C-alpha positions as a printed NumPy array, in Angstrom:
array([[ -3.266,  -1.107, -15.867],
       [ -4.898,  -3.549, -13.03 ],
       [ -8.272,  -4.047, -13.241],
       [-10.974,  -5.128, -11.171],
       [-12.273,  -8.925, -11.253],
       [ -8.647,  -9.767, -12.948],
       [ -5.537, -11.408, -10.74 ],
       [ -3.573,  -8.499,  -9.279],
       [ -0.223,  -8.438, -10.723],
       [  2.447, -10.397,  -8.481],
       [  5.354,  -8.905,  -6.788],
       [  8.542,  -9.808,  -4.896],
       [  9.815,  -6.846,  -2.814],
       [ 12.634,  -6.424,  -0.268],
       [ 10.86 ,  -5.007,   3.005],
       [ 11.828,  -3.261,   6.264],
       [ 13.484,  -5.535,   8.671],
       [ 15.839,  -7.269,   5.804],
       [ 13.146,  -9.561,   4.491],
       [ 11.277,  -9.304,   1.426],
       [  7.243, -10.071,   0.714],
       [  5.913, -11.907,  -2.603],
       [  2.102, -11.329,  -3.161],
       [  1.983, -15.094,  -3.739],
       [  2.929, -16.01 ,  -0.239],
       [ -0.412, -14.353,   0.952],
       [ -2.733, -16.175,  -1.157],
       [ -5.558, -17.84 ,   1.235],
       [ -6.027, -13.883,   2.67 ],
       [ -7.39 , -10.796,   1.917],
       [ -4.363,  -8.244,   1.089],
       [ -4.609,  -4.695,   1.453],
       [ -1.87 ,  -2.921,  -0.812],
       [ -1.543,   0.895,  -0.478],
       [  0.958,   2.92 ,  -2.312],
       [  2.317,   6.217,  -0.93 ],
       [  4.388,   9.163,  -1.934],
       [  7.219,   9.105,   0.736],
       [  8.039,   8.161,   4.374],
       [  7.734,  10.833,   6.942],
       [  5.705,  13.281,   5.121],
       [  2.236,  14.565,   6.841],
       [ -0.279,  12.828,   4.495],
       [  1.646,   9.705,   4.41 ],
       [  2.411,   9.258,   8.332],
       [ -1.592,  10.539,   8.767],
       [ -2.137,   7.372,   6.341],
       [  0.409,   5.099,   8.216],
       [ -1.106,   5.675,  11.626],
       [ -4.465,   5.343,  10.499],
       [ -3.903,   1.506,   8.991],
       [ -1.796,   1.02 ,  12.672],
       [ -4.194,   1.97 ,  14.639],
       [ -7.086,  -0.146,  12.834],
       [ -5.004,  -3.074,  12.434],
       [ -6.885,  -5.338,  15.185],
       [-10.011,  -4.659,  12.683],
       [ -7.971,  -5.881,   9.697],
       [ -6.648,  -8.591,  11.572],
       [-10.358,  -9.809,  12.438],
       [-10.94 , -10.367,   8.752],
       [ -7.799, -11.649,   8.354],
       [ -6.494,  -8.917,   6.07 ],
       [ -2.831,  -8.134,   5.523],
       [ -1.579,  -4.742,   4.746],
       [  1.361,  -3.551,   2.841],
       [  2.624,  -0.387,   2.357],
       [  4.414,   0.43 ,  -0.957],
       [  6.767,   3.462,  -1.65 ],
       [  9.734,   4.412,  -3.433],
       [ 11.745,   5.076,  -0.652],
       [ 14.695,   2.597,   0.742],
       [ 14.548,  -0.181,   2.915],
       [ 16.826,   1.913,   5.54 ],
       [ 13.945,   4.651,   5.059],
       [ 11.56 ,   2.396,   5.854],
       [ 12.658,   0.948,   8.846],
       [ 12.95 ,   4.4  ,  10.836],
       [  9.478,   5.294,   9.52 ],
       [  8.057,   1.799,  10.997],
       [ 10.271,   2.278,  14.282],
       [  9.268,   5.852,  14.692],
       [  5.475,   5.502,  14.094],
       [  5.216,   1.532,  15.736],
       [  3.902,   0.631,  12.277],
       [  2.768,  -2.982,  12.755],
       [  2.249,  -4.226,   9.028],
       [  4.889,  -4.408,   6.304],
       [  6.472,  -1.804,   4.228],
       [  7.854,  -2.883,   0.774],
       [ 10.386,  -0.926,  -1.07 ],
       [  9.824,  -0.259,  -4.507],
       [ 13.103,   1.661,  -5.541],
       [ 13.165,   0.982,  -9.329],
       [  9.342,   1.519,  -9.508],
       [  8.278,  -0.993, -11.416],
       [  5.572,  -2.613,  -8.944],
       [  4.327,   1.242,  -8.902],
       [  4.115,   1.333, -12.824],
       [  2.605,  -2.544, -12.831],
       [ -0.384,  -0.922, -10.547],
       [ -0.809,   2.414, -12.644],
       [  0.428,   4.367,  -9.422],
       [  3.474,   5.943, -11.112],
       [  2.028,   9.028, -12.952],
       [  3.03 ,  12.592, -13.998],
       [  2.1  ,  15.363, -11.125],
       [  2.587,  18.937, -11.04 ],
       [  2.908,  21.399,  -8.181],
       [  3.339,  24.838,  -8.832],
       [  3.431,  24.465, -12.16 ],
       [  6.297,  22.245, -12.42 ],
       [  5.662,  18.952, -13.783],
       [  7.335,  15.551, -11.993],
       [  6.65 ,  12.107, -11.835],
       [  5.549,  10.757,  -8.419],
       [  3.632,   8.239,  -6.824],
       [ -0.35 ,   8.664,  -6.896],
       [ -1.715,   7.772,  -3.523],
       [ -3.718,   4.677,  -4.124],
       [ -4.827,   1.298,  -2.294],
       [ -6.026,  -1.754,  -3.577],
       [ -7.925,  -4.967,  -2.147],
       [ -6.874,  -8.248,  -3.101],
       [ -9.134, -11.138,  -2.553],
       [ -7.671, -14.831,  -0.794],
       [ -7.369, -15.972,  -4.727],
       [ -5.005, -13.026,  -5.827],
       [ -7.994, -11.385,  -7.647],
       [ -8.419,  -7.525,  -7.336],
       [-11.734,  -6.245,  -5.674],
       [-11.088,  -3.142,  -4.86 ],
       [ -9.171,  -0.097,  -6.228],
       [ -9.028,   3.736,  -4.92 ],
       [ -6.784,   6.06 ,  -6.67 ],
       [ -6.318,   9.744,  -5.851],
       [ -7.126,   8.78 ,  -2.329],
       [ -7.824,  11.482,   0.053],
       [ -6.421,  10.062,   3.482],
       [ -9.645,  11.239,   5.603],
       [-11.782,   8.481,   6.243],
       [ -9.834,   6.441,   3.828],
       [ -9.058,   3.351,   6.225],
       [-12.301,   3.114,   7.346],
       [-13.204,   2.885,   3.865],
       [-10.753,   0.113,   2.826],
       [-12.023,  -1.69 ,   6.137],
       [-15.598,  -1.796,   5.123],
       [-14.36 ,  -2.987,   1.895],
       [-12.494,  -5.841,   3.599],
       [-15.007,  -6.624,   6.092],
       [-17.515,  -7.149,   3.01 ],
       [-14.818,  -9.554,   0.804]])
């Protein structure tokens, strides 16, 4: 489980566009890593578009934004193109990064229990240290809250 004030779990993941991203390659910048359940679903689309619309503000504070789900790179490519998302979407198909950040949890819907991604966001400083964590995120107002925390870092 991740802990504030400790190094964020390292990762290297495949991304949209056939690239890959490693957390260590972003040293020196603030990094917002947000985990979301599924591409092109209502809550996930609202959250992604919220980050999209505030990217100029994140850029002003030198913060990179990375969205992570267990969707494939191909699904990410379609989602990114459909909504004009200007940030990286990383694919954690085996769930190892979700587990490292504690976002792979048991959920319940209509009495049925299943494993899924807990919508969560993490703010990492330029030295790779975890400085903010939001769990069980409610989409409304969330992006603004993360932006304010990034500005204060």
